[in-house]
C-alpha positions in Angstrom: -32.5 -50.2 1.9 -31.4 -53.6 0.4 -29.9 -53.5 -3.2 -32.5 -53.5 -5.9 -32.8 -56.6 -8.1 -32.7 -56.2 -11.9 -35.8 -57.2 -13.7 -35.3 -59.6 -16.5 -37.5 -60.0 -19.6 -40.8 -61.6 -18.7 -44.1 -62.8 -20.0 -47.3 -60.8 -19.6 -48.1 -61.0 -15.8 -51.2 -62.7 -14.6 -54.3 -60.5 -14.0 -55.6 -60.6 -10.4 -58.6 -59.0 -8.7 -58.8 -57.2 -5.4 -62.2 -56.5 -3.8 -62.8 -52.9 -2.8 -66.2 -53.0 -1.2 -68.3 -54.8 -3.8 -66.1 -53.7 -6.7 -63.5 -55.9 -8.4 -60.2 -54.0 -9.1 -57.9 -55.6 -11.7 -54.2 -55.5 -11.0 -50.9 -57.0 -12.0 -47.7 -57.6 -10.1 -44.4 -57.0 -12.0 -41.0 -57.9 -10.5 -39.9 -58.1 -7.0 -37.7 -56.3 -4.5 -37.7 -54.6 -1.1 -39.6 -51.6 -2.4 -43.3 -51.6 -3.5 -44.4 -49.1 -6.1 -48.1 -48.5 -7.1 -48.5 -47.3 -10.7 -51.8 -45.5 -11.2 -52.4 -44.5 -14.8 -52.8 -40.7 -15.1 -55.6 -40.7 -17.7 -57.0 -44.1 -18.0 -55.7 -47.6 -18.9 -56.2 -51.2 -19.5 -53.5 -53.5 -18.0 -53.6 -56.2 -20.7 -53.4 -53.9 -23.7 -50.5 -52.1 -22.0 -48.3 -55.1 -22.9 -49.1 -54.7 -26.6 -47.2 -51.4 -26.8 -43.4 -51.7 -26.6 -42.9 -48.1 -25.6 -45.2 -48.4 -22.7 -43.8 -51.8 -21.8 -40.4 -50.1 -21.6 -41.9 -47.6 -19.2 -43.5 -50.2 -17.0 -40.3 -52.4 -16.8 -38.3 -49.3 -16.0 -40.6 -48.6 -13.0 -40.4 -52.2 -11.9 -36.6 -52.2 -11.9 -36.9 -50.3 -8.6 -38.8 -53.1 -6.8 -42.2 -54.8 -6.9 -44.6 -52.9 -9.1 -48.4 -53.0 -8.6 -50.3 -51.8 -11.7 -54.0 -51.4 -11.5 -57.0 -50.4 -13.6 -59.0 -47.7 -11.8 -62.6 -48.7 -11.0 -64.8 -48.0 -14.0 -61.8 -48.5 -16.4 -60.1 -51.4 -18.2 -60.6 -54.8 -16.7 -62.0 -53.4 -13.4 -65.7 -53.4 -12.7 -67.9 -50.8 -14.3 -69.8 -48.8 -11.7 -72.8 -46.6 -11.7 -72.1 -42.8 -11.6 -68.8 -41.2 -11.2 -66.0 -42.9 -9.2 -64.7 -40.4 -6.6 -61.2 -39.7 -5.5 -62.2 -41.2 -2.2 -63.4 -44.5 -3.6 -60.3 -44.7 -5.8 -58.0 -44.3 -2.7 -60.0 -47.3 -1.3 -59.1 -49.2 -4.4 -55.4 -48.6 -4.0 -55.6 -49.8 -0.4 -57.5 -52.9 -1.5 -54.8 -53.8 -4.0 -52.0 -53.2 -1.5 -53.8 -55.3 1.1 -54.3 -58.1 -1.4 -50.6 -58.5 -2.0 -49.5 -57.8 1.6 -48.0 -54.4 0.9 -47.8 -52.4 4.1 -46.2 -49.3 2.5 -45.5 -48.2 -1.1 -44.3 -45.4 -3.3 -47.2 -44.1 -5.4 -46.6 -42.9 -9.0 -49.1 -41.2 -11.3 -49.4 -38.4 -13.8 -51.9 -35.7 -14.8 -55.4 -36.3 -13.4 -54.2 -39.4 -11.5 -52.0 -37.2 -9.3 -55.1 -35.9 -7.5 -56.0 -39.3 -6.2 -52.4 -40.3 -5.2 -52.0 -36.9 -3.5 -55.2 -37.5 -1.5 -54.0 -41.0 -0.6 -50.6 -39.8 0.6 -52.1 -37.1 2.8 -54.8 -39.4 4.2 -52.6 -42.5 4.7 -49.0 -41.4 5.3 -48.4 -44.6 7.2 -49.0 -46.5 3.9 -47.0 -44.1 1.7 -43.2 -44.2 1.6 -43.0 -41.7 -1.2 -45.1 -39.8 -3.8 -44.1 -39.3 -7.4 -46.2 -36.8 -9.4 -45.7 -36.5 -13.2 -47.1 -33.3 -14.8 -49.5 -33.0 -11.9 -53.0 -31.5 -11.9 -54.6 -29.9 -8.8 -58.1 -28.9 -10.1 -60.2 -29.0 -13.3 -61.3 -25.4 -13.4 -59.2 -22.2 -13.3 -58.9 -19.9 -10.3 -56.8 -16.7 -10.0 -53.9 -18.7 -8.5 -54.3 -21.6 -10.9 -54.9 -20.3 -14.4 -53.8 -23.4 -16.3 -57.1 -25.4 -16.2 -59.6 -25.3 -19.0 -62.5 -22.8 -18.6 -66.1 -23.9 -18.1 -66.8 -23.1 -21.7 -64.0 -25.3 -22.9 -65.2 -28.1 -20.6 -68.7 -27.8 -22.0 -67.4 -28.5 -25.4 -65.2 -31.4 -24.2 -68.0 -33.0 -22.2 -70.4 -32.7 -25.2 -67.8 -34.3 -27.6 -67.0 -37.1 -25.2 -70.6 -37.9 -24.6 -71.4 -38.0 -28.3 -68.3 -39.3 -29.9 -66.2 -41.4 -27.5 -65.0 -44.6 -29.0 -65.4 -43.4 -32.6 -62.1 -43.7 -34.4 -62.2 -40.2 -35.9 -62.7 -38.7 -32.5 -59.9 -40.7 -30.8 -57.6 -39.9 -33.6 -58.2 -36.2 -32.9 -57.2 -36.8 -29.3 -54.0 -38.5 -30.5 -53.2 -35.6 -32.7 -53.6 -33.2 -29.7 -51.8 -35.3 -27.1 -49.0 -36.8 -29.1 -48.8 -35.1 -32.5 -45.4 -36.6 -33.3 -47.0 -40.1 -33.0 -50.0 -39.3 -35.2 -48.3 -40.5 -38.3 -47.3 -43.8 -36.9 -50.2 -46.1 -38.0 -49.3 -49.0 -35.7 -49.1 -46.7 -32.7 -52.4 -45.1 -33.5 -54.2 -48.4 -34.0 -52.9 -49.6 -30.6 -53.9 -46.4 -28.8 -57.4 -46.3 -30.3 -58.0 -49.9 -29.1 -56.4 -49.1 -25.8 -58.7 -46.2 -25.1 -61.8 -48.1 -26.2 -60.9 -51.0 -23.8 -60.2 -48.5 -21.1 -63.4 -46.6 -21.1 -66.9 -47.2 -22.4 -68.7 -44.1 -23.7 -70.7 -43.7 -20.5 -67.7 -44.3 -18.3 -65.7 -41.7 -20.3 -68.4 -39.1 -19.9 -68.5 -39.7 -16.1 -64.7 -39.7 -15.9 -64.3 -36.4 -17.7 -66.9 -34.8 -15.5 -65.0 -35.9 -12.4 -61.8 -34.5 -13.9 -63.6 -31.1 -14.2 -65.0 -31.0 -10.7 -62.4 -32.5 -8.4 -60.0 -30.2 -6.6 -57.2 -31.2 -4.2 -55.6 -27.8 -3.9 -56.4 -27.6 -0.1 -55.0 -31.0 0.4 -51.4 -30.3 -0.8 -50.0 -28.7 2.4 -51.1 -31.9 4.3 -48.8 -34.1 2.2 -45.9 -34.9 4.6 -44.2 -37.8 2.7 -41.1 -37.4 0.4 -42.4 -36.1 -2.9 -40.9 -36.0 -6.4 -42.5 -33.8 -9.0 -41.6 -34.3 -12.6 -42.7 -31.9 -15.3 -42.0 -31.4 -19.0 -40.3 -28.1 -19.9 -43.4 -26.1 -21.1 -45.5 -27.1 -18.1 -43.7 -25.5 -15.2 -46.6 -23.6 -13.7 -48.7 -26.5 -12.3 -45.6 -28.3 -11.1 -44.4 -25.2 -9.2 -47.9 -24.7 -7.8 -47.5 -28.2 -6.2 -43.9 -27.7 -5.1 -44.8 -24.4 -3.3 -47.5 -26.2 -1.3 -46.1 -29.6 -0.6 -43.4 -29.3 2.1 -39.9 -30.1 0.9 -41.0 -31.5 -2.5 -38.3 -32.1 -5.1 -38.8 -30.6 -8.5 -37.2 -32.2 -11.6 -37.6 -30.7 -15.1 -37.8 -33.1 -18.1 -36.7 -32.4 -21.7 -39.3 -31.0 -24.0 -41.4 -33.9 -25.3 -42.7 -34.8 -28.8 -46.2 -35.1 -27.3 -47.9 -35.7 -24.0 -46.5 -39.2 -23.2 -43.2 -39.3 -21.4 -43.0 -43.0 -22.2 -43.1 -42.4 -26.0 -40.2 -40.0 -25.9 -36.7 -41.4 -25.5 -35.1 -38.4 -23.7 -38.0 -37.9 -21.4 -38.3 -41.6 -20.6 -34.6 -41.8 -19.7 -34.7 -38.7 -17.5 -37.9 -39.9 -15.8 -36.4 -43.3 -15.0 -33.1 -41.8 -13.7 -35.0 -39.3 -11.4 -37.3 -42.1 -10.1 -34.3 -44.4 -9.5 -32.5 -41.8 -7.5 -35.6 -40.8 -5.6 -36.6 -44.3 -4.6 -33.0 -45.2 -3.8 -32.7 -42.3 -1.4 -35.9 -43.2 0.6 -35.5 -44.3 4.2 -38.0 -46.1 6.5 -40.5 -43.5 7.7 -41.5 -43.0 11.3 -45.1 -43.2 12.6 -46.9 -40.1 11.2 -47.9 -37.4 13.7 -50.1 -35.5 11.2 -52.8 -36.8 8.8 -55.5 -35.5 6.5 -58.9 -36.3 8.1 -62.5 -35.4 7.6 -64.1 -34.2 10.9 -67.8 -34.5 11.8 -69.4 -32.7 14.7 -73.0 -33.1 15.8 -75.0 -31.9 18.7 -78.6 -32.0 19.8 -80.6 -28.9 19.0 -82.2 -27.2 22.1 -80.6 -29.7 24.5 -80.9 -27.5 27.6 -84.7 -26.9 27.1 -85.2 -30.6 26.2 -83.4 -31.7 29.3 -85.4 -29.3 31.5 -88.7 -30.7 29.9 -87.8 -34.4 30.3 -86.1 -34.3 33.6 -82.8 -36.1 34.4 -84.1 -39.6 33.9 -85.9 -38.9 30.6 -82.9 -37.0 29.3 -80.6 -39.8 30.2 -82.8 -42.3 28.3 -82.9 -39.9 25.3 -79.1 -39.5 25.2 -78.7 -43.2 25.4 -80.9 -43.7 22.4 -79.1 -40.9 20.6 -75.7 -42.4 21.3 -76.7 -45.8 20.1 -78.0 -44.5 16.8 -74.9 -42.4 16.2 -72.4 -45.1 17.1 -74.2 -47.6 14.9 -74.0 -45.3 11.9 -70.4 -44.3 12.6 -69.5 -48.0 12.4 -71.3 -48.5 9.1 -69.5 -45.5 7.5 -66.0 -46.2 8.9 -66.1 -43.3 11.3 -63.9 -43.2 14.4 -65.4 -41.7 17.5 -63.1 -39.1 19.0 -65.1 -37.6 21.8 -68.6 -37.0 23.1 -69.9 -34.0 25.1 -73.2 -35.3 26.5 -75.3 -34.0 23.7 -73.0 -34.3 20.7 -70.3 -36.3 18.9 -67.0 -35.6 17.4 -65.7 -38.2 14.9 -63.2 -38.5 12.1 -63.3 -40.3 8.8 -60.8 -41.2 6.1 -63.1 -39.9 3.4 -65.4 -36.9 3.1 -68.2 -38.5 1.2 -68.5 -41.2 3.9 -68.7 -38.4 6.5 -71.4 -36.5 4.6 -73.4 -39.7 4.0 -73.1 -40.6 7.7 -74.2 -37.1 8.8 -77.3 -37.2 6.6 -78.2 -40.7 8.0 -77.7 -39.5 11.6 -80.0 -36.5 11.0 -82.7 -38.6 9.3 -82.5 -41.5 11.8 -82.6 -39.2 14.9 -85.4 -37.1 13.4 -87.5 -40.3 13.1 -87.3 -40.8 16.9 -88.0 -37.1 17.7 -84.4 -35.9 18.2 -83.2 -32.9 16.1 -79.4 -32.5 15.6 -77.2 -30.2 13.6 -74.0 -31.3 11.9 -70.8 -29.7 10.5 -68.0 -31.3 8.4 -64.5 -30.1 7.4 -61.5 -31.8 5.9 -58.1 -30.7 6.9 -54.7 -31.6 8.3 -54.7 -32.7 11.9 -52.1 -33.4 14.5 -52.5 -36.8 16.1 -52.3 -36.7 19.9 -52.9 -40.0 21.7 -54.7 -41.3 18.6 -57.0 -38.3 18.4 -57.1 -35.4 15.9 -56.2 -32.0 17.3 -55.4 -28.5 15.8 -57.1 -25.8 13.8 -59.0 -28.2 11.5 -60.8 -29.5 14.6 -61.8 -26.0 15.6 -63.0 -25.2 12.1 -65.2 -28.4 12.0 -66.8 -27.4 15.3 -67.4 -23.9 14.1 -69.0 -25.1 10.8 -71.4 -27.3 12.9 -72.3 -24.2 15.1 -73.6 -22.5 11.9 -76.0 -25.3 11.1 -79.7 -25.1 11.9 -82.0 -27.9 13.1 -81.7 -31.1 11.0 -79.1 -29.3 8.8 -75.7 -30.6 7.6 -73.1 -28.0 6.6 -69.8 -28.7 5.0 -66.7 -26.6 4.1 -65.5 -25.7 0.6 -62.7 -28.3 1.0 -65.3 -31.1 1.5 -67.3 -29.9 -1.5 -64.1 -30.0 -3.7 -63.2 -33.5 -2.7 -66.7 -35.2 -3.1 -66.9 -34.5 -6.8 -68.7 -37.4 -8.5 -70.2 -38.8 -5.3 -73.8 -37.9 -6.3 -74.2 -35.9 -3.1 -76.3 -32.7 -3.5 -74.6 -29.6 -1.9 -76.4 -26.3 -1.9 -74.7 -23.0 -1.5 -75.1 -21.7 2.0 -73.1 -18.5 1.6 -70.0 -17.1 3.3 -69.7 -17.0 7.0 -67.3 -15.9 9.7 -66.2 -18.7 12.0 -65.6 -17.6 15.6 -61.8 -17.6 16.3 -60.9 -18.7 12.7 -59.3 -16.3 10.2 -61.0 -15.2 7.0 -64.6 -15.8 5.8 -65.6 -19.4 4.9 -67.9 -20.6 2.1 -70.2 -23.3 3.4 -72.5 -25.7 1.6 -75.7 -27.5 2.8 -75.9 -31.3 2.2 -79.3 -32.4 1.0 -80.5 -35.9 1.3 
């Protein structure tokens, strides 16, 4: 790597907008250098009011000292477009790609904390060719506790939080209560509190806050962690070792760095934690090397096949069957194109395709079923998200077998998805009904499946 250039004092950077689909994503570019870093705020943020807080400015400039820093407001927050419903992890990975594309960034180090680490983790697993490194600060894998992840709030605690956010977000008394919880040592600093109250109000409207907190509760990337194959640095404050070690045990070769105990929940407001964070990031970024073309990626796999194909072929005859398959193939290929699916293979009466996002795959499957039903063709579909080996540009490995087995459990005009898919589409608006536990032929364990409903 070329030597890093030191960032001088500067004025507030210009706000730019990248288009992610039809959504405008606000971003700023700070500094320059051979390395690109993408800073995704862990909780929420507003790029303009960031520059009104000297402690946060110190943090941003410290990150930018490592190269060119891209700082964005997630969709639904800050200066980015407000959107209907809950932004998903999948759509937010699209937003990061859109910002990177807008500035011509082919590859970047991704940095985020707390809830934001779920999205950057998903990005790194899905797009390793665009990710030179991953930095996770006090990471969060899921919103609800499980036996192996007891640190998340319970459903009862979330019910209280969601009620309070829905009824009180934006009110000064409520936001001051958050400050006393998150950064108790700063609660007596009137200027800091005035800034943070304004910052949070600008970051999220009441409706957007309620949607954001619900997504925080529902999203789960625990199954994604083993698919992260890029260099990873995990930073954690002294009392919060559990979640950090959960990540480090699952992400291959992750580096774990402990920070000094903080005076609150913000590393950037604590001098010792800030300095240790900046040192660890500088050493990590400085030690990165150009990555080779990835041979493994996280992908969502869709399998479909025509129900009763043998009987249908016998009834139609060879010519009639050929015409029906041609109509079937045209419909499926058109919908794959609309949903960014990549055809991997066909088997006469079925398709195998991969997607870079599970919600797109589910939406595509539902449209395939509905469109083919309209022309008298019944299909079944199954979807699974998992790590795949790339062989001549096609996905291979156990995840492919799982996807095919999930499809085999589906009935006519039915779309079944795995638990991993369900965990990743939180906030998408998709309706998934419990379809029970199943044994998948040739695959270990029992698998919980869900039925997608249009």
